[in-house]
C-alpha positions, 0 to 999 in steps of 0.5 A, spaced: 500 500 500 505 504 501 509 503 495 502 504 491 501 511 495 509 513 493 508 511 486 501 515 485 505 521 489 511 521 484 506 521 478 502 527 481 509 531 481 511 529 474 504 531 471 505 537 475 511 539 472 509 536 465 502 539 463 504 546 464 510 545 459 505 541 454 500 547 455 505 552 453 508 549 447 502 552 443 504 559 445 511 558 443 509 555 436 505 561 435 511 566 437 516 562 433 511 563 427 510 570 428 518 571 428 518 567 422 513 572 419 517 578 422 523 576 419 520 575 412 517 582 413 524 585 415 527 582 409 522 585 404 523 592 408 530 592 407 529 590 399 524 595 398 529 600 401 535 598 397 533 596 391 529 598 385 525 592 383 518 591 384 516 586 390 510 584 394 508 580 400 503 575 399 500 570 404 496 564 402 492 560 408 492 554 403 499 552 404 500 557 410 506 561 407 508 568 407 512 569 401 516 575 398 514 575 390 518 579 385 515 582 379 518 579 373 517 583 366 519 579 360 522 583 354 517 587 350 518 583 344 515 577 347 508 580 348 508 576 355 505 579 361 509 581 367 508 575 372 509 575 380 514 570 382 516 567 389 523 570 390 529 565 390 533 569 395 528 569 401 525 563 403 517 563 404 515 563 412 511 557 414 506 559 420 505 552 422 499 550 426 498 557 427 493 561 423 492 568 421 486 571 425 486 578 422 491 582 417 491 589 415 495 594 410 495 601 412 489 600 416 485 597 411 482 589 413 485 584 408 482 577 407 486 573 412 485 567 407 489 570 402 492 577 400 498 580 397 501 587 399 505 591 393 511 595 396 510 601 391 517 604 388 518 611 390 512 612 395 511 610 402 511 603 403 504 601 407 504 599 414 503 591 414 500 588 421 498 581 422 495 577 428 496 570 429 493 565 434 493 558 435 488 553 433 483 555 439 484 562 437 488 563 443 496 565 444 495 571 440 501 575 437 501 581 433 507 582 427 507 590 425 511 593 419 511 600 420 512 604 413 519 607 415 521 601 419 527 597 416 525 591 421 518 588 423 516 588 430 513 582 434 508 583 440 504 579 444 497 579 444 492 583 440 491 591 439 485 593 436 484 593 428 483 600 427 489 602 431 495 604 427 502 601 426 507 605 430 510 610 424 503 610 420 501 616 423 505 620 418 502 624 412 506 625 406 503 632 404 507 632 397 503 625 395 497 629 397 498 634 392 499 639 398 507 640 398 507 648 399 500 648 403 502 651 410 499 646 415 
């Protein structure tokens, strides 16, 4: 009887040590997915600021990947249309078991299942934000890329959808045709 009580106590102690780690694994998986997305957005931001090639970031929930794509323009004689192709130098970011709850570009909602945000040349880059969660809709992580930032930021939890990304509150007066208007 004493041996049985000792075994039950030992199993209870082991369960108390293992169960919290198993529960928090989902949160770590979602955090790792958010960090992978932030890395790809950082690559996109740096490429946008350094190169003149047209690029975009696209997400497709069917394969759970965020990709950096480039616009490939064929020779004019060929008559072929320009096509967006995955960038060979930037590997796609896999979100694993996480899912995108919400996504925004410059405060406008994107379809969380599939979207593409182009990074226009010679213009301010749009603010990009995504909220990831585990399958149960918990363990929220937000990934933000501000228009002038060269690095994406990952934060735990979700902020309201209409709250701007840090740095997106700037208004380009020249782009709005008001470069000489006093304000």
